[in-house]
N, C-alpha and C positions, 0 to 999 in steps of 0.2 A: 347377568353382570360380568361374568368371567369372559363370555363371548366378545363382549363390546370391549372391554379391557385387551383381550387378546388381538382382537382385530386393530386396535388403536397402535399396539406395539408392532404388530406386522406392518402397518402402514408406516410408522416412523423408520423401522429397519429398511424398508424398500426405498424411501426417500434418501436415508443417509447413504445408502449404497449407490444410488444413481448418481448422486451429485459428484461431479469432478472436482480436482483440486483448485484451490483459487489461483487465479492468474496473478503473477508476480508482475508489480509495476514500480518503477523507480520513479518516485515524486521528486521535484526539483528542489524542494527546501525540507531542512531538518531541523528539529528544535533540539538543542542542546543545554543541558544544566549538568550540575554535579551528580544528581539521581539517575540520568539518562545515560549518560556516557558519551562515547564517541563512536560513530557518527551522529548518533542520538536517533529521536523518532522522526523517521523521514516518511512522514504521511501527509505532507501539505502540498497541495497543489498550486498555491500562490502564498507570495511573501506577507501578503495582508493576513491570511487565514493563520499562518505560522505565528506572526506577530500577536494576533488576537488572544491565541493560545498561550503565548509566552507571558502575557501581561499578568503582573503580580505573582510571577513565580520564580523570579531571579533566573531566568532562562534567556537564551538568546537564538535567533535563527540564522542559518547559514546555508549556503549552497550543498546540495548532496553530492558528495565526491564521486559517487556513482555515475551520476549524470553530467558532472563537470569534466571528468577524465575518462568518459567512454569514447569508443571509436565512433566517428560520424556515419551515419547510415549513408550508404551509396545509393544514389538515386539514377538509374539509367535514362537517359533522355533521348535515346534513339542515335541514329547514325548522324555524324558531322558531315556535312559537305561543303 
């Protein structure tokens, strides 16, 4: 029994050590309410998803300021002739 538990603990330790950090992503919509603060819970990919979560919570959805005021990504389109 001890060897099974020890093997399980070793497996968990290896899996935890091998996983990298979570990739940060700026979602375009934030849920804002008194309890959440500003900018709020910015984990919504669509406005409808945010509004569904805000339903019945005295909360509102707004555009994520990190997305709204971020620098536009430059896309190289090749030489212009």
